[in-house]
C-alpha positions in Angstrom: 0.0 0.0 0.0 2.8 2.4 0.9 4.8 1.5 -2.2 1.7 2.2 -4.4 1.0 5.6 -2.7 4.6 6.6 -3.1 4.6 5.7 -6.8 1.6 7.9 -7.3 3.3 10.7 -5.2 6.3 10.3 -7.4 4.2 10.9 -10.6 2.5 13.9 -9.0 5.7 15.7 -7.9 7.3 15.0 -11.2 4.4 16.6 -13.0 4.4 19.6 -10.8 8.1 20.2 -9.9 10.3 19.0 -12.8 10.6 22.5 -14.0 14.2 23.4 -14.9 14.7 27.0 -15.7 17.9 28.1 -17.6 17.9 31.6 -16.1 17.6 30.5 -12.5 20.3 27.8 -13.1 22.6 30.4 -14.8 22.2 32.8 -11.9 23.0 30.0 -9.4 26.1 29.0 -11.5 27.3 32.6 -11.6 26.8 33.1 -7.8 28.9 30.0 -7.3 31.7 30.5 -9.7 32.3 34.2 -9.5 32.7 34.3 -5.7 35.3 31.5 -6.0 37.2 33.5 -8.5 37.0 36.6 -6.2 38.2 34.5 -3.2 41.3 33.3 -5.1 42.0 36.9 -6.2 41.8 38.0 -2.6 43.9 35.1 -1.2 47.4 36.7 -1.8 46.1 40.0 -0.5 44.8 38.3 2.6 48.1 36.4 3.1 50.0 39.7 3.3 47.4 41.3 5.6 46.7 38.6 8.2 46.8 34.8 8.6 43.3 35.0 10.2 41.9 36.7 7.2 43.5 34.0 5.0 41.8 31.3 7.1 38.5 33.1 6.9 38.8 33.2 3.1 39.7 29.5 3.0 36.6 28.7 5.1 34.4 30.5 2.6 36.2 28.8 -0.2 35.5 25.4 1.3 31.8 26.2 1.5 31.7 27.4 -2.2 33.6 24.3 -3.3 31.0 22.2 -1.5 28.3 24.0 -3.5 30.3 23.4 -6.7 30.2 19.7 -6.0 26.5 19.6 -5.4 25.9 21.6 -8.5 28.0 19.2 -10.5 25.9 16.4 -9.0 22.7 18.1 -10.2 24.1 18.6 -13.8 24.7 14.8 -13.8 21.0 14.3 -13.2 20.3 16.8 -16.0 18.1 18.8 -13.7 19.9 22.1 -13.2 19.4 23.5 -16.7 16.5 22.8 -19.0 18.8 22.0 -22.0 21.1 19.0 -21.7 23.9 20.8 -23.5 24.1 23.4 -20.8 24.0 20.7 -18.1 27.0 19.1 -19.9 29.0 22.3 -20.3 28.5 23.5 -16.7 28.8 20.0 -15.4 32.2 19.8 -17.0 33.2 23.2 -15.5 32.0 22.3 -12.0 33.8 18.9 -12.3 37.1 20.6 -13.2 36.8 22.9 -10.1 35.8 20.0 -7.9 38.6 17.8 -9.3 36.1 15.1 -10.4 35.4 14.0 -14.0 31.7 14.8 -13.9 30.4 12.4 -16.5 32.2 9.4 -15.0 31.0 10.4 -11.5 27.4 10.8 -12.7 27.4 7.2 -14.1 28.5 5.8 -10.8 26.0 8.0 -9.0 23.1 6.8 -11.1 23.9 3.3 -9.8 23.4 4.6 -6.3 20.0 6.0 -7.2 18.9 2.8 -8.9 19.9 0.7 -5.9 19.3 3.1 -3.0 18.3 1.0 0.1 19.4 -2.3 -1.5 22.5 -3.0 0.6 23.2 -6.2 -1.2 24.3 -4.0 -4.2 25.4 -0.7 -2.7 26.5 0.0 0.8 27.4 3.7 0.7 30.8 5.5 0.7 31.7 3.8 4.0 31.1 0.3 2.6 29.0 -1.0 5.5 29.4 -4.7 6.4 26.8 -7.1 7.9 26.8 -7.7 11.6 27.9 -11.3 11.2 31.0 -10.3 9.2 31.9 -7.7 11.9 31.4 -10.3 14.7 33.9 -12.6 12.9 36.7 -10.0 12.9 39.5 -9.8 15.4 39.6 -7.0 17.9 42.2 -5.2 15.8 40.2 -5.5 12.6 37.1 -4.2 14.4 39.0 -1.2 15.7 40.3 -0.4 12.2 36.8 -0.7 10.8 35.5 1.8 13.3 38.4 4.2 12.9 38.2 4.5 9.1 34.5 5.3 9.5 35.1 8.1 12.0 34.1 11.6 11.3 37.7 12.7 12.0 38.9 10.8 9.0 36.6 12.8 6.7 39.2 15.4 5.5 41.6 12.6 4.5 38.8 10.8 2.8 38.0 14.1 0.9 41.6 14.4 -0.2 41.6 10.8 -1.5 38.1 11.2 -3.1 38.5 14.5 -4.9 42.3 14.8 -5.5 44.1 11.5 -5.4 41.8 8.8 -6.7 40.6 10.6 -9.9 44.2 11.3 -10.9 45.3 7.7 -10.2 42.3 6.3 -12.0 43.0 8.5 -15.1 46.6 7.3 -15.2 45.6 3.6 -14.7 43.0 4.0 -17.5 45.5 5.6 -19.9 48.0 2.8 -19.3 45.3 0.1 -19.7 43.9 1.6 -22.8 47.4 1.8 -24.4 48.1 -1.8 -23.5 44.8 -2.9 -24.9 45.2 -1.1 -28.2 48.8 -2.4 -28.6 47.8 -6.0 -27.8 44.8 -5.7 -30.1 46.9 -4.4 -32.9 49.4 -7.2 -32.6 46.7 -9.9 -32.5 44.4 -8.2 -35.1 46.5 -5.9 -37.3 43.7 -5.4 -39.7 41.4 -3.8 -37.1 41.6 0.0 -36.9 42.9 1.6 -33.8 39.7 3.5 -33.2 37.7 0.2 -33.2 40.2 -1.4 -30.7 39.9 1.7 -28.5 36.1 1.5 -28.4 36.4 -2.0 -27.0 38.2 -0.7 -23.9 36.5 -1.4 -20.6 37.7 -1.7 -17.0 35.8 -1.9 -13.7 37.1 1.6 -12.8 36.6 3.0 -16.3 33.7 1.4 -18.1 34.2 2.7 -21.6 36.3 4.8 -23.9 33.9 7.6 -23.4 34.5 7.6 -19.7 38.2 7.7 -20.3 37.9 10.6 -22.6 36.0 12.5 -20.0 38.7 11.7 -17.5 41.4 12.8 -19.9 39.8 16.2 -20.7 38.9 16.8 -17.0 42.5 16.2 -16.0 44.0 18.2 -18.8 41.8 21.2 -18.0 42.6 20.8 -14.3 46.4 20.6 -14.9 46.2 23.8 -17.0 44.2 25.5 -14.2 46.8 24.4 -11.6 49.6 25.8 -13.6 47.9 29.1 -14.2 46.9 29.5 -10.5 50.4 28.6 -9.3 51.9 31.1 -11.7 49.4 33.8 -10.7 49.7 33.6 -6.9 52.7 31.3 -6.3 52.8 27.5 -6.1 53.1 27.2 -2.3 50.2 29.5 -1.5 48.0 28.0 -4.2 48.5 24.3 -3.5 48.4 24.7 0.3 45.0 26.5 0.0 43.8 24.3 -2.8 44.6 21.0 -1.1 43.2 22.0 2.3 39.9 23.6 1.1 39.1 20.8 -1.4 39.9 18.1 1.1 37.6 19.8 3.7 34.9 20.3 1.1 35.2 16.6 0.0 35.1 15.5 3.6 32.0 17.5 4.4 30.3 16.2 1.2 31.1 12.6 2.2 29.6 13.3 5.7 26.5 14.8 4.3 25.9 12.0 1.8 26.6 9.4 4.5 24.1 10.7 7.1 21.5 11.0 4.4 21.4 7.2 4.2 23.1 6.0 7.4 21.2 6.7 10.6 19.4 4.9 13.4 17.6 1.9 11.9 17.8 3.2 8.4 16.1 1.0 5.8 18.7 -1.5 4.6 17.1 -4.3 2.5 18.5 -7.2 0.5 17.4 -7.9 -3.1 14.3 -9.7 -2.1 11.6 -7.4 -1.0 13.5 -4.2 -1.8 11.5 -1.2 -2.9 13.2 2.0 -4.2 10.4 4.4 -3.2 10.1 2.9 0.3 13.9 3.4 0.6 13.5 7.1 -0.3 11.2 7.6 2.7 12.7 5.2 5.3 16.3 5.0 4.0 16.9 8.6 3.3 17.0 11.4 5.8 16.0 15.1 5.8 18.8 17.3 7.2 17.6 20.2 9.2 20.1 22.9 8.3 20.3 26.7 8.7 19.2 28.6 5.6 22.7 29.7 4.8 23.9 26.0 4.7 20.9 25.0 2.6 22.1 27.6 0.1 25.7 26.4 0.2 24.5 22.8 -0.3 21.9 23.7 -2.9 19.1 22.2 -0.9 20.6 18.7 -1.0 19.3 18.4 2.6 15.9 17.7 1.0 17.3 14.3 0.0 14.1 12.3 0.4 12.5 14.5 -2.3 15.6 14.1 -4.5 15.4 10.3 -4.3 11.8 10.2 -5.1 12.5 12.2 -8.3 16.1 13.1 -9.1 15.0 15.4 -12.0 13.6 18.0 -9.7 15.9 21.1 -9.7 17.4 22.1 -6.4 15.4 25.3 -6.5 12.2 23.4 -6.6 12.9 20.9 -3.8 11.7 23.1 -0.9 8.3 23.8 -2.4 7.8 20.2 -3.3 8.6 19.2 0.3 6.1 21.6 1.7 3.3 20.5 -0.7 3.9 16.8 0.2 4.5 17.3 3.9 2.0 14.6 4.9 3.7 12.1 2.7 7.1 13.0 4.2 6.0 13.0 7.8 7.8 9.7 8.5 11.1 10.8 7.0 13.8 10.8 9.6 14.9 14.4 10.6 18.6 14.9 11.5 20.0 18.2 12.8 23.6 19.4 12.7 24.1 18.3 16.3 22.8 14.8 15.6 25.1 14.2 12.6 28.0 12.6 14.7 25.5 10.3 16.3 24.0 9.2 13.0 27.5 8.3 11.7 27.7 5.6 14.4 25.3 3.4 12.5 27.9 1.4 10.6 26.6 -2.2 10.8 24.0 -3.8 8.5 21.4 -6.0 10.4 20.4 -8.2 7.5 17.6 -10.0 9.5 16.1 -6.7 10.6 16.7 -5.0 7.2 18.1 -1.9 8.9 21.4 -0.3 10.1 22.5 -0.5 13.7 25.4 0.8 15.8 28.3 -1.1 17.2 26.9 -0.4 20.7 23.5 -1.9 19.8 25.3 -5.0 18.3 27.3 -5.4 21.6 24.2 -5.0 23.7 22.5 -7.8 21.7 25.5 -10.0 21.9 25.7 -9.5 25.7 22.0 -10.2 26.1 
């Protein structure tokens, strides 16, 4: 009954709120990109004036980079602009600034949307394991499992996620593509190189098209790095860049995690899984101050987003208000509750929900 009503709700909100507007999207893009440019222009001035002023600019830059990442995410859904060409162009720009090949990321993100709540297929950025698997670990393994899922590791995770892994994946993809083409040419000399290249596929790079997006994202990023290092000095640029992007990536990972990992969040297996039920009981509503909702482009209304990912961020709030009765059972999480929500790092397969280590130990003792 719930699944049927949610399906009807999904159709209704799609009809009413899938209304991308190019002008609104362009204004949002300009009010994101232009302040970042201004902050970088002011950085060397701030460095000469005061270290505290520099830290303040870096804090603002972190927030704007977080907004860049969310806007990139929205372009991947084709929901920011009305025309797909504009979504592709601005998605590429946002992806370069965020350090992430936007097209490649969006393909992986679509998998998350198609499997949300099905923990047999997708277990979130923290890769949550079942209770039985955790119970079978040694004390040292359990401690490492908890540590790497701690909120304090988030900046390091952001560094790896936005800076290190995309570059390593690009290099691996380039080497693998070269090997495949050479091997193919040796075994099938009559086959054109372009045909051999189109056969390319790896788990971390599914197609030649994905590799091409990786290539151009990294080329544009390297050019941008060189220009910025020349303009304000390599030490100042890379120290500010690495710190702010790592923090922005860490915050993005935390926000994404608590939107799906919280007390007794819906965590189904293949059998009996329902995507729309997962949107209500496996996705949270973050209660953020208005200024943070702006910097995160309303991604806090994640339950609405999962019911219909084609709704632009500037339509999510109104949709939530109109469907408030339908969303009454969605779990609300405030800023102060985020650290507590991050403690739910075990998958109770029998109960089809997430639990904390403390709850697991309490059960084991009982």
